[in-house]
C-alpha positions in Angstrom: 0.3 -22.4 -17.6 -3.0 -20.8 -16.5 -4.0 -19.7 -13.1 -7.7 -19.2 -12.6 -9.0 -17.8 -9.3 -12.7 -17.6 -8.6 -14.2 -15.1 -6.2 -17.8 -14.6 -5.1 -16.3 -11.8 -3.0 -12.7 -10.7 -3.2 -12.4 -10.6 0.6 -12.0 -14.4 0.6 -8.2 -14.1 0.5 -7.9 -11.6 3.4 -6.0 -13.8 5.8 -2.4 -14.6 6.8 0.3 -15.2 4.2 0.6 -18.9 5.3 -3.1 -19.4 4.9 -3.0 -17.8 1.5 -0.1 -20.0 0.5 -2.1 -23.1 1.5 -5.1 -21.9 -0.4 -3.1 -21.3 -3.6 -1.5 -24.7 -3.4 -5.0 -26.3 -2.9 -6.4 -24.3 -5.9 -3.5 -25.5 -8.1 -4.0 -29.0 -7.0 -7.7 -28.9 -7.8 -7.2 -27.5 -11.4 -7.1 -30.9 -13.1 -10.4 -31.9 -11.3 -12.1 -28.6 -12.0 -11.3 -28.9 -15.6 -13.6 -31.9 -15.8 -16.6 -30.0 -14.6 -19.4 -29.5 -17.1 -19.8 -25.8 -16.2 -16.1 -24.9 -16.7 -15.3 -22.9 -19.8 -12.3 -24.6 -21.4 -9.9 -21.9 -22.5 -6.8 -23.2 -24.4 -4.6 -20.2 -25.4 -2.5 -20.6 -28.5 -0.1 -18.6 -30.6 -1.2 -20.5 -33.7 -1.9 -18.2 -36.6 -0.8 -15.2 -34.7 0.0 -12.0 -36.5 2.7 -10.7 -34.2 5.9 -12.0 -32.6 5.9 -15.0 -30.3 5.0 -14.7 -26.6 8.1 -13.9 -24.5 9.8 -11.6 -26.9 9.8 -8.0 -25.8 10.6 -8.8 -22.2 13.7 -6.7 -22.5 14.2 -3.0 -21.8 13.9 -1.7 -25.3 10.8 0.4 -26.0 8.2 -0.5 -28.5 8.1 1.4 -31.8 4.4 1.7 -31.7 1.6 2.8 -29.3 -0.8 -0.1 -29.2 -0.6 -3.6 -30.4 -2.1 -3.1 -33.9 0.3 -0.5 -35.2 2.9 -1.9 -37.5 0.6 -4.7 -38.8 -1.1 -2.5 -41.4 -4.5 -0.8 -41.1 -8.1 -1.0 -42.3 -9.5 2.5 -43.0 -6.9 3.9 -40.7 -7.6 1.4 -37.9 -5.1 -1.2 -36.6 -5.6 -4.7 -38.0 -6.9 -6.9 -35.2 -5.0 -10.0 -34.0 -6.1 -13.1 -35.9 -7.7 -14.5 -32.7 -10.0 -11.4 -32.7 -10.9 -11.9 -36.4 -11.7 -15.5 -35.7 -13.9 -14.5 -32.8 -15.9 -12.3 -35.2 -14.5 -8.9 -34.3 -13.8 -6.2 -36.9 -11.2 -3.4 -36.6 -14.1 -1.0 -35.6 -15.3 -3.5 -33.0 -11.8 -3.5 -31.4 -11.8 0.2 -31.2 -15.2 0.3 -29.5 -14.1 -2.2 -26.9 -11.1 -0.1 -25.8 -11.8 1.8 -22.7 -10.2 2.3 -19.3 -10.4 3.5 -15.7 -9.6 7.1 -15.2 -7.4 8.0 -12.3 -8.2 11.7 -11.6 -6.2 11.5 -8.3 -3.1 11.4 -10.4 -4.0 14.2 -12.8 -1.5 17.0 -13.4 -1.1 19.8 -15.9 -4.7 19.3 -17.1 -3.9 15.6 -17.9 -5.5 12.6 -16.2 -4.0 9.1 -16.0 -5.9 6.0 -17.0 -5.6 2.2 -16.9 -6.2 0.8 -20.4 -8.7 -2.0 -20.7 -10.6 -4.0 -23.3 -14.2 -4.9 -22.4 -16.6 -7.2 -24.3 -19.6 -5.2 -23.1 -20.0 -1.4 -22.5 -18.0 -0.8 -19.3 -20.0 1.3 -16.8 -23.4 0.6 -18.4 -26.1 -1.1 -16.5 -25.8 -4.8 -17.3 -28.4 -6.8 -15.3 -27.8 -9.9 -17.5 -24.2 -10.3 -16.5 -23.6 -12.9 -13.8 -19.8 -13.3 -14.2 -16.8 -11.2 -14.9 -13.6 -12.7 -16.6 -10.5 -10.6 -16.1 -7.8 -11.8 -18.7 -4.1 -10.9 -18.1 -1.7 -11.1 -21.1 1.9 -12.5 -20.8 5.3 -10.8 -21.2 4.7 -10.4 -25.0 1.8 -8.1 -24.1 -0.5 -9.6 -26.7 -3.6 -8.3 -24.9 -5.9 -8.6 -27.9 -5.1 -12.3 -28.5 -5.9 -13.7 -25.1 -8.9 -11.4 -24.6 -10.3 -12.6 -27.9 -9.5 -16.3 -27.2 -11.3 -16.1 -23.9 -14.2 -14.4 -25.6 -14.3 -17.1 -28.3 -14.4 -19.9 -25.6 -17.4 -18.2 -24.0 -19.1 -17.7 -27.3 -18.8 -21.4 -28.1 -20.9 -22.1 -25.0 -23.4 -19.2 -25.5 -22.1 -17.3 -22.4 -21.1 -13.9 -24.0 -24.3 -12.2 -22.9 -24.0 -13.2 -19.3 -20.2 -12.7 -19.0 -18.3 -9.4 -19.1 -14.8 -10.1 -20.3 -12.1 -7.5 -19.3 -8.7 -7.6 -20.8 -6.0 -5.7 -18.9 -3.0 -4.2 -20.7 0.4 -3.0 -19.5 1.7 -1.0 -22.5 5.3 -0.3 -23.2 4.7 3.3 -24.2 2.2 6.0 -23.1 -1.2 5.8 -24.7 -3.4 8.8 -25.3 -7.2 9.0 -25.0 -7.8 9.2 -28.7 -9.0 6.5 -31.1 -5.7 6.3 -33.1 -3.8 5.7 -29.8 -6.4 4.0 -27.5 -9.9 5.4 -27.0 -11.6 8.8 -27.4 -14.0 7.8 -24.5 -11.2 8.8 -22.1 -10.6 12.2 -23.5 -7.6 13.5 -25.5 -6.0 15.0 -22.4 -5.7 11.7 -20.7 -2.7 9.4 -20.8 -2.1 5.9 -19.8 0.2 4.3 -17.2 2.9 2.4 -19.0 5.9 0.0 -18.2 8.8 0.3 -20.7 10.3 -2.9 -19.3 8.9 -6.3 -18.2 9.1 -5.3 -14.6 5.3 -5.2 -14.3 5.4 -9.0 -14.0 6.9 -8.6 -10.6 4.6 -5.8 -9.4 6.8 -2.8 -10.3 5.7 0.8 -10.5 4.9 2.3 -13.9 7.5 4.5 -15.5 6.0 7.6 -13.9 6.2 5.9 -10.4 2.4 6.4 -10.0 1.0 2.9 -9.5 2.3 -0.7 -9.3 1.0 -3.5 -11.5 -0.4 -5.1 -8.4 -2.3 -1.9 -7.6 -3.8 -1.9 -11.1 -5.6 -5.2 -10.3 -6.5 -3.8 -6.9 -8.1 -0.8 -8.6 -9.9 -2.9 -11.3 -11.4 -5.3 -8.7 -12.5 -2.5 -6.5 -14.2 -0.9 -9.6 -16.0 -4.2 -10.4 -17.1 -4.6 -6.8 -18.4 -1.0 -6.7 -20.5 -1.8 -9.8 -22.5 -4.5 -7.9 -25.0 -2.0 -6.5 -26.0 -0.6 -9.9 -24.2 -1.6 -13.1 -23.8 -5.3 -12.2 -26.7 -6.1 -9.8 -26.7 -9.8 -10.6 -23.0 -10.5 -10.5 -22.2 -13.8 -8.9 -18.5 -14.3 -9.4 -15.3 -12.8 -10.7 -12.6 -15.0 -12.4 -9.1 -13.9 -13.1 -7.0 -15.6 -15.8 -3.4 -15.1 -16.5 -1.3 -16.4 -19.4 2.5 -17.1 -19.0 4.0 -14.0 -17.3 0.4 -12.9 -16.6 0.0 -16.1 -14.6 3.2 -15.2 -12.6 1.8 -11.7 -11.9 -1.6 -13.2 -10.8 0.0 -15.7 -8.5 2.2 -13.1 -6.8 -0.6 -10.6 -6.6 -2.9 -13.2 -5.0 -0.7 -13.4 -2.0 -0.5 -9.7 -1.3 -3.5 -7.9 -2.8 -5.5 -5.4 -0.8 -8.7 -5.1 -2.8 -12.0 -4.3 -1.0 
């Protein structure tokens, strides 16, 4: 199941819990009708042809053996092999590394190390992008296949010629701590930076990360606040922000939509 919420301004849901519940029910009721609109991008996620285990596995408490989705699937010139969905979308292993970035959290730095929220972005994050009119934030499910759903969303936009005017952002809740290097995540963030991580599937319900720094709900608060702050300079022509969640990601989105405190 997919939940897609559209905001021209994220303050639209600042109201009482009862009103938010009614709004969410109305949005869900309208989904079948919205799907018939000509300007809606039809995004049908699938695990067909996937290179990793099925969605839903990995929800338990055991830690992953790898740091990042690609490790364990082989490598190309030392880089993780992309998910099949990314290869189908036209991305190479080098492309996937370039799209890995994040939001630094200097307020949580300690011992000369900063924390960051890992992200995938289809366009250079933080650059001035006057052509962008819409932001798509894609949330993976409990299997944490962040590459797959990011690339499937991108491919859907590509089929309609909308990749230049849309910034796709893929969020990621890793099982183990990532480091700001290319062989772990992205050197853009600096080798002294480390990511937030959730060793269990508790992030689906808004739990704090393993270091008790930030909840998964606060991750989306922080990301939306960042996107909003970019309206003045980096995204001057932004018209709307859409949030899409797959499976457990949909559960996270629907819970977060009731309680979020974004600007």
